C-alpha positions as CSV (number, residue, x, y, z in Angstrom):
1,X,41.8,181.9,6.3
2,X,39.3,182.8,3.8
3,X,36.9,184.8,6.3
4,X,40.5,186.9,7.1
5,X,41.1,187.1,3.3
6,X,38.0,188.9,2.8
7,X,38.3,191.1,5.9
8,X,41.3,192.5,4.3
9,X,39.7,192.8,0.9
10,X,36.6,194.5,2.4
11,X,38.9,196.9,4.5
12,X,41.2,197.9,1.5
13,X,38.1,199.3,-0.4
14,X,36.8,200.8,2.5
15,X,40.4,202.7,2.9
16,X,40.0,204.0,-0.7
17,X,36.2,204.6,-1.0
18,X,35.7,205.6,2.8
19,X,33.2,208.1,2.0
20,X,30.7,206.2,-0.4
21,X,31.3,202.0,1.0
22,X,29.3,200.8,4.0
23,X,30.3,197.6,5.7
24,X,28.2,195.7,8.1
25,X,28.9,192.6,10.0
26,X,26.5,189.6,9.8
27,X,24.9,187.7,11.9
28,X,22.6,184.4,12.0
29,X,21.3,181.8,14.4
30,X,18.6,179.5,13.6
31,X,16.9,176.3,16.2
32,X,14.6,173.8,15.1
33,X,13.6,171.5,17.7
34,X,12.3,168.9,15.4
35,X,14.0,170.1,12.2
36,X,11.6,171.2,10.1
37,X,11.5,170.4,6.7
38,X,15.0,170.6,6.6
39,X,15.6,167.2,7.6
40,X,13.6,164.1,7.4
41,X,14.1,162.5,10.9
42,X,12.5,164.5,14.4
43,X,16.5,165.6,15.0
44,X,17.0,169.1,16.4
45,X,18.8,171.2,13.7
46,X,20.7,174.4,14.9
47,X,22.5,176.9,12.4
48,X,25.0,179.8,13.6
49,X,27.1,182.0,11.2
50,X,29.1,185.3,11.3
51,X,30.5,187.5,8.1
52,X,31.1,190.8,6.7
53,X,29.0,192.9,3.9
54,X,29.6,195.6,2.1
55,X,27.7,198.4,-0.1
56,X,28.9,200.4,-2.4
57,X,27.0,203.1,-4.8
58,X,28.8,205.9,-6.6
59,X,28.1,207.8,-10.0
60,X,27.3,204.9,-12.2
61,X,28.3,201.9,-10.0
62,X,26.9,199.9,-7.6
63,X,28.7,196.8,-5.8
64,X,26.8,194.8,-3.0
65,X,28.7,191.7,-1.4
66,X,27.9,189.8,1.6
67,X,30.3,186.6,2.8
68,X,29.2,184.5,5.8
69,X,30.4,181.4,7.4
70,X,28.4,179.0,8.4
71,X,28.0,176.0,11.1
72,X,25.3,173.6,12.0
73,X,25.0,170.8,14.9
74,X,22.8,168.2,14.9
75,X,22.4,165.3,12.7
76,X,22.5,166.0,9.0
77,X,24.2,165.3,5.9
78,X,24.7,167.0,2.7
79,X,21.2,166.4,1.7
80,X,19.9,169.1,4.3
81,X,17.1,171.2,2.4
82,X,16.6,168.2,-0.5
83,X,13.3,168.4,0.3
84,X,13.1,171.9,1.2
85,X,12.7,175.1,-1.0
86,X,15.1,176.6,0.3
87,X,17.9,177.2,-1.4
88,X,21.1,174.7,-1.3
89,X,24.3,174.9,-0.7
90,X,27.7,173.9,-2.6
91,X,28.7,172.1,0.1
92,X,28.9,171.1,3.7
93,X,32.0,169.9,5.2
94,X,32.2,167.6,8.3
95,X,34.2,170.0,10.9
96,X,37.9,168.6,11.8
97,X,38.4,170.5,14.9
98,X,34.6,170.2,17.2
99,X,31.2,168.7,16.4
100,X,29.3,169.8,13.8
101,X,29.6,171.1,10.3
102,X,30.3,174.0,8.0
103,X,29.8,175.6,4.6
104,X,30.2,179.1,3.2
105,X,27.6,181.8,1.7
106,X,29.4,184.7,-0.5
107,X,27.2,186.6,-3.1
108,X,29.0,189.8,-4.8
109,X,27.3,192.0,-7.5
110,X,28.6,194.7,-9.2
111,X,26.1,197.0,-11.6
112,X,27.4,199.5,-14.0
113,X,24.7,201.9,-15.0
114,X,24.7,204.0,-18.2
115,X,21.4,205.5,-19.5
116,X,18.9,202.9,-20.1
117,X,21.2,199.8,-19.6
118,X,22.3,197.6,-16.2
119,X,25.5,195.8,-16.7
120,X,25.6,193.1,-14.1
121,X,28.7,190.8,-13.2
122,X,29.1,188.7,-10.1
123,X,28.0,185.8,-8.2
124,X,24.6,186.3,-7.2
125,X,20.6,185.1,-7.3
126,X,17.8,185.5,-9.7
127,X,13.9,184.9,-9.7
128,X,12.2,184.7,-13.2
129,X,8.5,185.0,-12.7
130,X,5.7,186.3,-11.2
131,X,5.6,183.8,-9.1
132,X,6.5,182.6,-5.2
133,X,7.9,179.5,-7.0
134,X,10.0,179.5,-10.3
135,X,9.6,177.4,-13.2
136,X,12.9,178.4,-15.3
137,X,15.2,180.0,-13.0
138,X,15.1,180.1,-9.4
139,X,17.3,180.8,-6.2
140,X,17.1,176.9,-5.3
141,X,20.5,175.9,-6.8
142,X,23.7,177.8,-5.1
143,X,24.5,181.1,-6.8
144,X,26.9,181.0,-9.4
145,X,29.3,183.4,-11.5
146,X,27.7,185.3,-14.3
147,X,28.0,188.2,-16.6
148,X,25.1,190.0,-18.6
149,X,22.6,193.4,-19.0
150,X,19.5,194.6,-18.2
151,X,18.2,197.1,-21.0
152,X,15.6,199.1,-21.0
153,X,14.3,198.8,-24.8
154,X,11.1,201.4,-24.1
155,X,9.0,202.4,-21.3
156,X,6.9,199.2,-21.7
157,X,9.7,196.7,-22.7
158,X,12.8,195.2,-21.2
159,X,15.6,192.9,-22.4
160,X,17.6,191.0,-19.8
161,X,20.4,188.8,-20.8
162,X,22.7,186.9,-18.6
163,X,26.0,184.1,-19.0
164,X,26.3,181.6,-15.9
165,X,28.8,179.1,-15.0
166,X,27.5,176.2,-13.6
167,X,28.7,173.1,-11.5
168,X,28.3,169.8,-13.5
169,X,29.5,167.5,-10.4
170,X,30.5,165.2,-13.2
171,X,34.7,164.6,-12.5
172,X,37.0,165.5,-16.0
173,X,38.7,162.2,-16.3
174,X,40.7,164.0,-19.0
175,X,42.4,166.5,-16.2
176,X,41.8,163.7,-12.8
177,X,45.4,163.1,-12.3
178,X,46.8,166.8,-12.1
179,X,45.7,167.6,-8.5
180,X,46.4,163.9,-7.5
181,X,49.5,163.0,-5.3
182,X,50.5,161.0,-2.4
183,X,49.6,163.1,0.1
184,X,46.4,165.3,-1.8
185,X,44.2,164.6,-3.8
186,X,41.5,167.2,-5.9
187,X,38.9,166.4,-8.5
188,X,38.1,169.0,-11.8
189,X,34.9,169.1,-12.6
190,X,33.5,169.1,-16.8
191,X,32.4,172.8,-17.2
192,X,29.0,173.4,-17.7
193,X,27.0,176.8,-19.0
194,X,23.6,178.8,-19.2
195,X,22.9,181.6,-21.5
196,X,19.8,183.2,-21.1
197,X,18.0,185.7,-22.5
198,X,13.9,187.4,-21.3
199,X,11.9,189.9,-23.0
200,X,9.3,191.6,-20.7
201,X,6.5,193.6,-22.1
202,X,3.5,195.2,-20.6
203,X,1.3,195.2,-23.3
204,X,-0.9,198.0,-21.0
205,X,-1.2,199.1,-17.4
206,X,-3.0,195.8,-16.4
207,X,-1.2,192.9,-18.6
208,X,2.4,192.0,-18.2
209,X,3.7,189.5,-20.7
210,X,7.7,187.8,-20.7
211,X,9.2,185.3,-22.9
212,X,12.3,183.2,-22.1
213,X,15.1,181.0,-23.5
214,X,18.0,179.2,-22.4
215,X,20.6,176.9,-23.4
216,X,22.9,174.4,-21.7
217,X,26.3,173.9,-22.9
218,X,29.3,171.9,-21.6
219,X,33.0,170.5,-22.5
220,X,34.0,174.3,-23.5
221,X,34.5,177.3,-21.4
222,X,32.8,179.8,-23.0
223,X,30.9,179.3,-26.6
224,X,30.7,183.0,-28.6
225,X,27.7,181.8,-30.0
226,X,25.5,182.5,-26.9
227,X,27.5,185.3,-26.8
228,X,24.9,187.6,-28.8
229,X,22.2,188.1,-26.8
230,X,19.4,189.1,-29.1
231,X,19.5,185.6,-31.2
232,X,17.4,182.6,-30.7
233,X,19.2,180.1,-29.2
234,X,17.5,177.7,-30.8
235,X,18.7,177.7,-34.6
236,X,22.0,178.2,-33.0
237,X,21.9,175.0,-31.0
238,X,21.1,173.2,-34.0
239,X,23.5,175.1,-36.2
240,X,26.5,173.8,-34.0
241,X,25.4,170.2,-34.1
242,X,22.5,169.3,-31.5
243,X,24.4,168.9,-28.4
244,X,23.2,171.2,-26.4
245,X,20.1,171.8,-24.4
246,X,17.7,174.4,-25.1
247,X,14.5,175.7,-23.0
248,X,11.9,177.7,-23.4
249,X,9.1,179.9,-21.6
250,X,7.2,182.6,-20.7
251,X,4.7,184.2,-18.1
252,X,2.0,186.4,-18.1
253,X,0.2,188.3,-15.2
254,X,-3.1,190.1,-15.2
255,X,-4.0,192.5,-12.5
256,X,-7.9,191.9,-12.4
257,X,-9.3,194.5,-10.4
258,X,-7.2,196.8,-7.8
259,X,-4.6,195.0,-6.0
260,X,-6.1,191.0,-7.4
261,X,-3.3,189.1,-9.7
262,X,-4.0,186.3,-12.2
263,X,-0.7,184.8,-13.3
264,X,0.1,181.5,-15.1
265,X,4.0,180.4,-16.0
266,X,4.9,177.8,-18.6
267,X,8.4,176.0,-19.5
268,X,9.3,173.8,-22.4
269,X,12.2,171.9,-22.3
270,X,13.2,170.6,-25.8
271,X,11.1,171.1,-28.9
272,X,10.2,169.0,-31.9
273,X,7.7,171.7,-33.5
274,X,6.4,168.9,-36.3
275,X,5.2,166.7,-33.0
276,X,3.8,169.4,-31.5
277,X,0.3,168.2,-31.1
278,X,0.9,164.7,-31.0
279,X,0.8,162.0,-28.3
280,X,4.2,161.2,-28.7
281,X,6.5,163.8,-28.8
282,X,9.8,165.6,-27.2
283,X,7.9,168.7,-26.0
284,X,8.0,168.4,-22.5
285,X,6.6,170.9,-20.5
286,X,6.0,172.6,-16.8
287,X,3.0,174.6,-16.0
288,X,2.5,177.5,-12.9
289,X,-0.6,179.1,-12.1
290,X,-1.3,181.4,-9.5
291,X,-3.4,184.4,-7.6
292,X,-2.5,187.1,-5.4
293,X,-4.3,189.2,-3.3
294,X,-3.6,192.8,-1.5
295,X,-5.2,194.2,1.0
296,X,-8.1,191.7,1.9
297,X,-8.5,189.8,5.4
298,X,-7.7,192.4,8.0
299,X,-4.7,194.0,5.2
300,X,-3.2,191.2,4.2
301,X,-1.9,189.7,1.6
302,X,-3.1,186.1,0.4
303,X,-1.6,183.8,-2.5
304,X,-2.7,180.5,-3.5
305,X,-0.5,178.8,-6.2
306,X,0.4,175.6,-8.3
307,X,3.1,174.2,-10.0
308,X,3.7,170.9,-11.7
309,X,6.2,169.5,-13.8
310,X,6.7,166.7,-16.1
311,X,9.0,163.6,-15.8
312,X,10.9,165.0,-18.6
313,X,11.8,168.0,-18.3
314,X,15.4,169.4,-16.8
315,X,16.9,166.3,-18.0
316,X,19.1,165.9,-21.1
317,X,20.0,162.6,-23.0
318,X,23.8,164.1,-22.1
319,X,23.6,163.7,-18.8
320,X,26.5,166.9,-18.5
321,X,23.9,169.2,-20.1
322,X,21.1,168.6,-17.6
323,X,19.3,171.6,-16.1
324,X,21.0,171.2,-12.6
325,X,24.1,173.0,-10.6
326,X,25.5,171.7,-7.5
327,X,22.9,168.5,-8.0
328,X,20.0,171.0,-8.0
329,X,17.5,172.1,-10.6
330,X,18.0,175.5,-11.5
331,X,14.2,175.7,-12.3
332,X,11.4,174.4,-10.0
333,X,12.8,173.9,-6.6
334,X,11.4,170.2,-6.3
335,X,12.7,169.7,-9.9
336,X,11.4,167.4,-12.7
337,X,8.3,164.7,-12.1
338,X,7.1,167.1,-9.3
339,X,4.4,169.1,-8.3
340,X,3.3,171.4,-5.3
341,X,0.0,173.5,-4.0
342,X,0.5,176.2,-1.9
343,X,-1.6,178.9,0.4
344,X,-0.1,181.7,1.7
345,X,-1.1,184.6,3.6
346,X,1.0,187.7,5.3
347,X,-0.7,190.3,8.0
348,X,1.8,193.3,8.4
349,X,0.9,194.3,11.6
350,X,2.7,197.8,12.2
351,X,6.9,196.8,11.9
352,X,6.3,193.4,12.4
353,X,5.1,190.3,9.5
354,X,2.6,187.5,10.7
355,X,2.4,184.8,8.1
356,X,0.0,181.2,8.1
357,X,1.3,179.1,5.2
358,X,0.5,175.8,3.7
359,X,2.5,173.8,1.0
360,X,2.1,170.1,0.0
361,X,4.4,169.0,-2.6
362,X,4.9,165.5,-4.5
363,X,7.9,164.6,-6.7
364,X,8.6,160.8,-8.2
365,X,11.2,158.9,-9.5
366,X,13.7,159.8,-12.5
367,X,16.5,157.4,-13.5
368,X,19.0,157.2,-15.7
369,X,16.8,154.1,-17.6
370,X,13.4,156.4,-17.6
371,X,15.1,159.3,-18.8
372,X,16.3,156.8,-21.8
373,X,12.2,155.9,-22.1
374,X,11.5,159.5,-22.1
375,X,13.4,159.5,-25.4
376,X,11.7,156.7,-27.1
377,X,8.7,158.3,-25.9
378,X,8.2,155.1,-23.8
379,X,7.6,156.8,-20.5
380,X,5.7,154.9,-17.4
381,X,2.6,156.6,-16.0
382,X,3.0,159.6,-13.4
383,X,4.1,158.4,-10.1
384,X,4.4,154.5,-11.3
385,X,7.8,154.4,-10.0
386,X,7.2,155.7,-6.3
387,X,7.3,159.4,-5.5
388,X,8.5,161.3,-2.0
389,X,5.6,164.0,-0.4
390,X,6.0,166.5,2.3
391,X,3.4,168.7,3.6
392,X,4.1,171.5,5.7
393,X,1.9,174.4,7.7
394,X,3.3,176.8,9.5
395,X,2.7,179.9,11.5
396,X,5.9,182.8,12.0
397,X,6.0,186.0,13.7
398,X,9.4,188.0,12.3
399,X,9.5,191.0,14.5
400,X,12.5,193.7,14.5
401,X,14.4,195.1,17.2
402,X,15.2,198.5,18.4
403,X,18.4,198.1,17.0
404,X,18.1,198.7,13.3
405,X,19.3,195.6,11.4
406,X,18.3,193.0,13.8
407,X,15.2,191.0,14.0
408,X,13.5,188.3,15.7
409,X,11.5,185.0,14.0
410,X,9.3,182.7,15.7
411,X,8.0,179.7,14.2
412,X,5.8,176.8,14.6
413,X,5.0,173.9,11.6
414,X,4.1,170.6,11.4
415,X,5.4,168.8,8.9
416,X,4.6,165.2,7.2
417,X,6.6,163.5,5.1
418,X,6.1,160.0,3.1
419,X,8.9,158.2,1.8
420,X,10.7,161.0,2.1
421,X,14.4,160.5,0.8
422,X,13.8,157.6,-1.5
423,X,16.8,157.2,-3.7
424,X,14.7,158.6,-6.6
425,X,17.8,157.7,-9.2
426,X,17.9,154.0,-8.6
427,X,14.0,153.2,-7.5
428,X,15.1,152.3,-3.9
429,X,11.7,152.4,-2.3
430,X,13.0,152.2,1.4
431,X,11.8,156.2,2.4
432,X,11.2,158.1,5.7
433,X,7.6,158.4,7.1
434,X,7.3,161.0,9.8
435,X,5.0,163.5,11.4
436,X,6.7,166.2,13.9
437,X,5.6,169.7,15.3
438,X,9.0,172.1,15.1
439,X,9.0,175.0,16.9
440,X,11.8,177.2,15.7
441,X,13.9,180.3,16.7
442,X,15.6,182.7,14.7
443,X,18.1,186.1,15.2
444,X,19.4,187.9,12.2
445,X,21.8,190.8,12.0
446,X,21.7,192.5,8.8
447,X,21.4,189.4,7.0
448,X,18.9,187.0,5.4
449,X,19.7,184.3,4.0
450,X,17.1,183.0,1.0
451,X,14.1,181.0,2.3
452,X,11.1,179.9,0.9
């Protein structure tokens, strides 16, 4: 039904703007012999999907939209991609009429450009920072509705602002009975929102500095105070009674020599200035360090990166203000109390892409009791309450077809899980250990689902 509605909408748009709009089919097929890092057990997984995409550009307007309905075969649940950097889904439903599961991927972005400002609204993804991963705003959670703009203030200075509408996953008990009767039940979640701004400054041709600030607030649909893009959110949050959740961050990238870049990212959750240099403080950090080199080792691209998050970041004393949407962190994909080492090498061979990558990630427990201890400055040693670990070595070849938009991917990877799937919110240590080798094959047509 939803798919048919989308076809009708795109058809109407096509009739109205037939000279300017391009409509294309979207197809996806992926098979993994042992589930890669998508699932913990040795289970074959098949993912397939079909949909439509549209692109429109005319004068000041640009519109991009994609919708694809995805199906899954294999033994899986809503935890698919839980310990993987691949973007998660808002839901995964069991099929009522056949074997398997299904979900939807839907993105739409509308941009109106005038002089040096691009106004943006829609439902789409963002990535802040120079690294392969992101500490502050990443593509790990499902895309969410947002409005905002990008303003080129000067040739070397840019301001980005957006306001997004998140999914808290918390039942609104005051409205629980609105969609509840004898034959159907639905629930309404408490509202959760994010307001964000980022300024980027090219200090010179080699150094780029950026500073970010975000605030998570809930229980109201839209707060006018956070719609002022040029005012810091920190004093506003205090002005409103210190109920919301402020995050700050910055990153720097330095071009050392031609095609060689160093970068660093920093994220701060909470801020108590007078305790900044004390052992016990409410200034909780995450770090990113990386190096990227182009045109080395047979003209390939090499990336080395380390990400580290304190066990206290992304969580809040009021759970409704957690830095999450649909149960996934808005920042680093593994969430708080985590770290990851990445080594990645990409070699273009004519029109083909050959890559070798290695990643080892680790994340520890984070319970409600631990959050309370964090706010009382009484936290345990790192990983003292248990952890899970995932390492993956991957070799991948992407080859385009002679047909425009069609490409194939062949992957071989070895994945090792240690204590994976343990319930970090309840300190249940019954995790899974596995060491598996997966072979994968994929075909995509006009579609690249956000991956790792």
